[in-house]
C-alpha positions as CSV (number, residue, x, y, z in Angstrom):
1,M,1.3,-8.8,-42.9
2,A,1.1,-8.0,-39.1
3,F,3.5,-9.9,-36.8
4,T,1.5,-11.9,-34.3
5,L,2.1,-14.0,-31.1
6,E,1.8,-17.1,-33.4
7,D,4.8,-15.7,-35.3
8,L,7.2,-16.0,-32.1
9,P,8.9,-19.2,-31.1
10,I,6.6,-19.5,-28.2
11,R,6.1,-23.0,-26.5
12,D,4.0,-25.3,-28.4
13,D,1.7,-26.2,-25.5
14,L,0.9,-22.4,-25.3
15,R,0.1,-21.9,-28.8
16,G,-3.5,-20.9,-29.5
17,Q,-4.3,-20.0,-25.9
18,S,-5.8,-16.7,-24.8
19,P,-4.8,-14.6,-21.8
20,Y,-7.0,-14.7,-18.8
21,G,-9.3,-11.7,-18.2
22,A,-12.9,-10.6,-17.7
23,P,-13.9,-7.4,-19.8
24,Q,-12.6,-4.3,-18.1
25,K,-15.3,-1.8,-19.1
26,H,-15.7,1.3,-17.1
27,V,-19.5,1.4,-16.2
28,R,-21.3,2.7,-13.2
29,V,-22.3,-0.7,-11.7
30,Q,-19.4,-3.2,-12.0
31,L,-20.5,-6.7,-10.8
32,N,-18.5,-9.0,-13.0
33,V,-15.2,-10.1,-11.3
34,N,-16.5,-10.9,-7.6
35,E,-14.9,-7.9,-6.0
36,N,-16.0,-6.4,-2.8
37,T,-17.5,-3.3,-3.9
38,H,-17.7,-1.6,-0.4
39,P,-14.7,0.7,0.2
40,V,-12.1,0.2,3.0
41,P,-13.4,2.2,5.8
42,Q,-11.7,5.4,6.4
43,D,-10.1,4.8,9.8
44,V,-8.8,1.6,8.6
45,A,-7.4,3.2,5.4
46,D,-5.8,5.8,7.6
47,D,-4.0,3.2,9.6
48,I,-2.8,1.5,6.3
49,V,-1.5,4.7,4.8
50,E,0.4,5.4,8.1
51,S,1.8,1.8,7.9
52,V,2.9,2.1,4.3
53,R,4.6,5.6,5.2
54,R,6.7,4.0,8.0
55,A,7.7,1.3,5.6
56,L,8.7,3.6,2.9
57,G,11.5,4.8,5.6
58,T,13.3,1.6,4.9
59,V,12.2,1.0,1.2
60,N,15.8,1.4,0.0
61,R,16.6,-2.1,1.8
62,Y,15.2,-5.4,0.8
63,P,12.1,-6.5,2.5
64,D,11.8,-9.3,5.2
65,R,12.1,-12.3,2.9
66,E,10.3,-14.4,5.4
67,F,7.4,-11.8,5.7
68,T,7.4,-13.0,9.4
69,E,5.0,-10.3,10.9
70,L,2.4,-10.9,8.1
71,R,2.6,-14.7,8.5
72,E,1.9,-14.2,12.3
73,S,-0.9,-11.9,11.6
74,L,-2.4,-14.3,9.1
75,A,-1.9,-17.3,11.5
76,G,-3.8,-15.3,14.2
77,Y,-6.6,-14.4,11.8
78,L,-7.1,-17.9,10.8
79,G,-7.0,-19.4,14.2
80,H,-7.5,-23.2,14.4
81,G,-4.4,-23.4,16.3
82,L,-2.3,-22.4,13.1
83,V,1.2,-21.1,13.6
84,A,3.4,-18.9,11.4
85,E,5.4,-21.8,10.2
86,Q,2.2,-23.3,8.4
87,I,1.4,-20.0,6.6
88,W,2.6,-18.8,3.1
89,A,1.6,-15.5,1.1
90,A,2.4,-14.2,-2.2
91,N,0.9,-11.5,-4.6
92,G,-2.6,-12.8,-4.7
93,S,-3.7,-16.3,-4.4
94,N,-2.8,-16.9,-8.1
95,E,0.7,-16.7,-7.2
96,V,0.5,-18.9,-4.4
97,I,-1.1,-21.5,-6.6
98,Q,1.6,-21.0,-9.2
99,Q,4.2,-21.6,-6.6
100,L,2.3,-24.8,-5.5
101,M,2.3,-26.2,-9.2
102,Q,5.9,-25.2,-9.5
103,A,6.8,-27.1,-6.5
104,F,4.5,-30.1,-7.1
105,G,3.6,-30.2,-10.7
106,G,5.5,-29.6,-13.7
107,P,6.3,-31.5,-17.1
108,G,5.4,-35.2,-16.5
109,R,3.0,-34.4,-13.7
110,S,-0.8,-33.7,-13.8
111,V,-3.4,-31.9,-11.7
112,L,-7.2,-32.9,-11.5
113,G,-9.8,-30.3,-11.3
114,F,-13.6,-30.2,-11.5
115,P,-15.0,-27.6,-14.2
116,P,-16.7,-25.5,-14.1
117,T,-14.4,-24.0,-11.7
118,Y,-11.8,-21.0,-11.4
119,S,-10.3,-20.7,-14.9
120,M,-7.0,-19.7,-13.5
121,H,-6.3,-23.4,-12.1
122,S,-6.1,-24.7,-15.6
123,I,-4.3,-21.7,-17.0
124,I,-1.5,-21.9,-14.1
125,A,-1.3,-25.6,-15.0
126,S,-0.6,-24.7,-18.6
127,G,1.9,-22.1,-17.5
128,T,3.8,-24.4,-15.5
129,G,3.9,-27.4,-17.9
130,T,1.5,-29.4,-15.9
131,R,-1.3,-31.5,-17.5
132,W,-4.7,-30.4,-16.7
133,I,-7.2,-33.2,-16.3
134,P,-10.9,-32.1,-16.1
135,A,-13.4,-34.4,-14.3
136,E,-17.0,-34.4,-14.2
137,R,-19.3,-32.9,-11.5
138,D,-22.6,-34.2,-10.2
139,A,-25.9,-32.4,-10.8
140,E,-26.2,-28.7,-9.6
141,F,-22.5,-28.5,-9.8
142,R,-21.9,-30.3,-6.6
143,I,-19.1,-33.1,-6.1
144,S,-19.9,-36.1,-4.0
145,P,-17.1,-38.0,-2.3
146,E,-18.1,-41.1,-4.6
147,T,-17.6,-38.8,-7.8
148,A,-14.4,-37.3,-6.5
149,T,-12.7,-40.4,-5.4
150,A,-13.6,-42.2,-8.8
151,A,-12.0,-39.5,-10.7
152,V,-8.9,-39.6,-8.6
153,R,-8.5,-43.4,-8.8
154,E,-9.0,-43.2,-12.7
155,H,-6.4,-40.5,-13.4
156,Q,-4.0,-40.9,-10.6
157,P,-2.9,-37.4,-10.5
158,D,-0.2,-35.6,-8.6
159,I,-2.3,-32.7,-7.4
160,V,-6.0,-32.3,-6.9
161,F,-7.7,-29.0,-7.0
162,L,-10.9,-28.5,-5.0
163,C,-12.9,-25.0,-4.8
164,G,-15.0,-24.4,-1.9
165,P,-17.3,-22.5,-2.3
166,N,-16.9,-23.1,-6.0
167,N,-16.1,-20.2,-8.4
168,P,-17.9,-19.5,-10.7
169,T,-20.9,-21.5,-9.3
170,G,-20.8,-20.6,-5.6
171,T,-21.5,-24.3,-5.0
172,P,-20.7,-25.6,-1.4
173,L,-18.1,-28.1,-0.9
174,D,-18.7,-31.0,1.8
175,L,-15.9,-31.6,4.0
176,A,-16.6,-35.4,3.4
177,T,-15.5,-35.0,-0.3
178,I,-12.2,-33.3,0.8
179,E,-11.5,-36.1,3.2
180,A,-12.3,-38.8,0.7
181,V,-10.1,-37.1,-2.1
182,Y,-7.3,-36.9,0.5
183,D,-7.5,-40.5,1.5
184,A,-7.6,-41.6,-2.3
185,T,-4.5,-40.0,-3.3
186,D,-0.7,-39.8,-2.3
187,G,-0.5,-36.5,-4.0
188,I,-1.1,-32.9,-2.9
189,V,-4.8,-31.9,-2.4
190,M,-5.3,-28.1,-2.5
191,V,-8.7,-26.6,-1.5
192,D,-9.2,-23.0,-2.9
193,E,-11.3,-21.1,-0.3
194,A,-11.2,-17.7,-1.6
195,Y,-14.7,-17.0,-0.6
196,A,-14.8,-18.8,2.6
197,E,-15.8,-15.8,4.8
198,F,-18.9,-15.7,2.9
199,M,-20.1,-19.1,4.1
200,P,-22.9,-19.5,6.6
201,V,-21.6,-18.4,10.1
202,G,-20.2,-21.3,12.1
203,Q,-19.9,-23.4,9.0
204,P,-16.5,-25.3,9.4
205,T,-13.9,-25.1,6.7
206,A,-11.2,-27.1,5.2
207,L,-8.8,-25.6,7.9
208,T,-10.4,-27.9,10.4
209,L,-9.0,-30.9,8.3
210,L,-5.3,-29.9,8.4
211,P,-4.2,-31.7,11.6
212,G,-2.7,-34.9,10.6
213,R,-3.1,-34.4,6.8
214,E,0.4,-33.1,5.7
215,R,-0.3,-33.1,2.0
216,L,-3.5,-30.9,2.4
217,V,-3.3,-27.1,1.5
218,V,-5.9,-24.6,2.1
219,S,-5.6,-21.3,0.0
220,R,-7.3,-18.1,0.9
221,T,-7.3,-14.5,-0.2
222,M,-7.6,-11.0,1.1
223,S,-9.2,-9.7,-2.1
224,K,-12.8,-10.7,-1.3
225,A,-13.9,-10.2,2.3
226,F,-11.1,-7.7,3.1
227,A,-11.9,-5.6,0.0
228,F,-8.1,-5.7,-0.7
229,A,-8.1,-6.9,-4.3
230,G,-5.9,-4.0,-5.5
231,A,-3.3,-4.9,-2.8
232,R,-2.8,-8.4,-4.1
233,V,-2.4,-10.7,-1.1
234,G,-3.0,-14.4,-1.3
235,Y,-2.1,-16.9,1.3
236,L,-2.2,-20.6,2.3
237,A,-2.4,-22.8,5.5
238,A,-0.4,-26.3,5.3
239,H,2.0,-28.3,6.9
240,P,5.5,-26.6,7.5
241,A,6.9,-28.9,5.1
242,V,4.8,-27.8,2.2
243,V,5.9,-24.2,3.0
244,D,9.4,-25.2,2.9
245,A,8.8,-26.7,-0.6
246,L,7.4,-23.4,-1.6
247,R,10.7,-21.6,-0.6
248,L,12.4,-23.7,-3.3
249,V,10.6,-21.9,-6.1
250,R,9.6,-18.5,-4.8
251,L,11.4,-15.4,-6.3
252,P,13.7,-13.8,-3.7
253,Y,11.7,-11.1,-1.9
254,H,8.8,-11.6,-3.7
255,L,6.5,-9.8,-1.3
256,S,7.3,-6.0,-1.1
257,A,7.7,-4.3,2.0
258,L,4.8,-2.0,1.2
259,T,2.5,-5.0,0.6
260,Q,3.5,-6.6,3.9
261,A,3.0,-3.4,5.7
262,A,-0.4,-2.7,4.2
263,A,-1.6,-6.3,4.9
264,V,-0.7,-6.4,8.3
265,A,-2.3,-3.0,9.0
266,A,-5.6,-4.4,7.4
267,L,-5.4,-7.4,9.5
268,R,-5.3,-5.4,12.8
269,H,-8.5,-4.2,11.8
270,A,-10.2,-7.6,10.8
271,P,-13.5,-7.4,12.6
272,E,-14.1,-4.1,11.1
273,M,-13.2,-5.3,7.7
274,L,-15.3,-8.2,8.0
275,A,-18.4,-6.3,9.2
276,M,-19.2,-5.7,5.6
277,V,-19.5,-9.4,4.8
278,D,-22.7,-9.7,6.7
279,D,-24.0,-6.9,4.2
280,I,-22.8,-8.8,1.1
281,R,-24.4,-11.8,2.2
282,G,-27.6,-10.2,2.6
283,Q,-27.4,-8.5,-0.9
284,R,-26.6,-11.9,-2.3
285,D,-29.6,-13.6,-0.7
286,R,-31.8,-10.7,-1.9
287,M,-30.6,-11.3,-5.5
288,V,-31.5,-14.9,-5.3
289,T,-35.0,-14.3,-4.0
290,E,-35.7,-11.5,-6.6
291,L,-34.1,-13.3,-9.5
292,R,-36.2,-16.5,-8.7
293,A,-39.4,-14.3,-8.4
294,M,-38.5,-13.0,-11.9
295,G,-38.4,-16.6,-13.3
296,Y,-34.7,-17.3,-13.4
297,T,-32.9,-20.2,-11.6
298,P,-30.2,-19.2,-9.3
299,H,-28.1,-21.7,-7.9
300,D,-27.1,-22.5,-4.1
301,T,-24.3,-20.0,-3.2
302,W,-22.0,-19.5,-0.3
303,S,-19.9,-17.2,-2.2
304,N,-20.3,-13.4,-2.9
305,F,-21.9,-14.0,-6.1
306,V,-24.8,-15.7,-7.7
307,L,-24.9,-17.9,-10.8
308,F,-28.3,-17.9,-12.4
309,G,-29.8,-20.0,-15.1
310,G,-32.9,-19.5,-17.4
311,V,-31.4,-16.6,-19.5
312,A,-32.7,-17.1,-22.9
313,D,-29.7,-15.4,-24.6
314,P,-26.9,-14.7,-22.2
315,Q,-24.8,-12.6,-24.6
316,A,-27.9,-10.5,-25.5
317,A,-28.8,-10.1,-21.9
318,F,-25.3,-9.1,-21.0
319,E,-25.3,-6.5,-23.9
320,S,-28.7,-5.1,-22.8
321,L,-27.5,-4.8,-18.9
322,L,-24.3,-3.1,-20.4
323,D,-26.5,-0.6,-22.0
324,Q,-28.1,0.1,-18.7
325,D,-24.5,0.8,-17.3
326,V,-24.5,-2.7,-15.5
327,I,-21.8,-5.3,-16.1
328,V,-22.1,-8.8,-15.0
329,R,-20.2,-12.1,-16.3
330,D,-21.0,-14.3,-19.2
331,L,-19.1,-17.3,-18.4
332,G,-20.1,-19.2,-21.5
333,I,-22.4,-21.7,-19.5
334,P,-25.5,-22.0,-21.7
335,N,-28.5,-20.1,-20.4
336,H,-26.6,-18.6,-17.5
337,L,-24.9,-15.3,-16.3
338,R,-23.0,-14.7,-13.0
339,V,-23.5,-11.5,-10.7
340,S,-21.4,-10.3,-7.9
341,A,-23.0,-9.2,-4.7
342,G,-22.4,-5.4,-4.2
343,T,-23.7,-2.6,-2.1
344,A,-27.7,-2.2,-1.6
345,E,-27.8,0.5,-4.4
346,E,-25.9,-1.6,-7.0
347,T,-27.9,-4.6,-6.2
348,T,-31.2,-2.3,-6.9
349,A,-29.7,-1.1,-10.1
350,F,-29.0,-4.7,-11.3
351,L,-32.2,-6.2,-10.4
352,D,-34.1,-3.3,-12.0
353,A,-32.0,-3.7,-15.2
354,M,-32.9,-7.6,-15.1
355,R,-36.5,-6.8,-15.0
356,R,-36.2,-5.1,-18.2
357,V,-34.0,-7.9,-19.6
358,A,-36.9,-10.3,-18.6
359,A,-39.4,-8.2,-20.2
360,E,-37.5,-8.2,-23.4
361,Q,-36.6,-11.9,-23.4
362,P,-38.7,-13.8,-20.8
363,P,-36.7,-16.5,-18.8
364,V,-36.5,-19.9,-20.0
365,R,-36.5,-23.3,-18.2
366,V,-33.0,-24.4,-18.0
367,G,-32.4,-27.4,-20.1
368,A,-35.6,-26.8,-22.2
């Protein structure tokens, strides 16, 4: 009999769980994991390569443990009067969230979230021994201040996770909800803003709420808008005391000198890197319009992806798209699929493929 994971003396609370991961299939049009499918501009790539080359000259030494230059660069990029002492970074926002859970969660503590939301929130909770408490959303995947505060008062969590715009639905998150949650708890409130750059231009973010709210944390990533998913750079903004707490749990020298050099170089080119965001928004809106014309029900989205309902058989639709060399995401939400906004060519390929799907299995009314 084959030896399996279940035969190991693994922690009881991890038994029966499956590792996180979207299907990794090599197809022509990959629109399933919310990546920025636009390549890094060549002049930016050249500067990054040169910066990494210089960093290699001292790679025999440990990197700057406090990644000072990177924190200064991130503070400058975010603005809102933030300074380096309020910034923390790690290998992707997942590690930032994990460190937050290590510092403020753990055995005997709990974190409240609002599914459907980013699946790693509950997985990281499990990995750190923090009890995950799922709470209900309102219609259309929104969260009103009243709904959020009722859940907080009922469960009294140590940490509250909010996601704005939400993943996997793209739903906007009102600042009034964040304020209400903060006032209703004595714990940490974390707002995951991985997709903030795709919000409408001029729309205020949770960063505007940081002054005077010492327990509020806003996490970000360079994976999406900066087309830097492979570099693994996530970060947060918070009160300096929160940053000090994360120092207690981080591994020594957790950000390599090469990662720091690459990220600082990319941030030097922030306007050029973000120029592609407008194009992505345009392709996202194009998908919303054309999916609706086909008879599907795309949900409001401020992110770089679209969740749409009305899919008669999501698994069959997923396989049909895959046969056409297009991959999207089946999240297990009944009658729904999610698609990332890509280049104009990728969008065209997806929409053409969806028209063939619609011809094979006509869209259905959600809830019918």
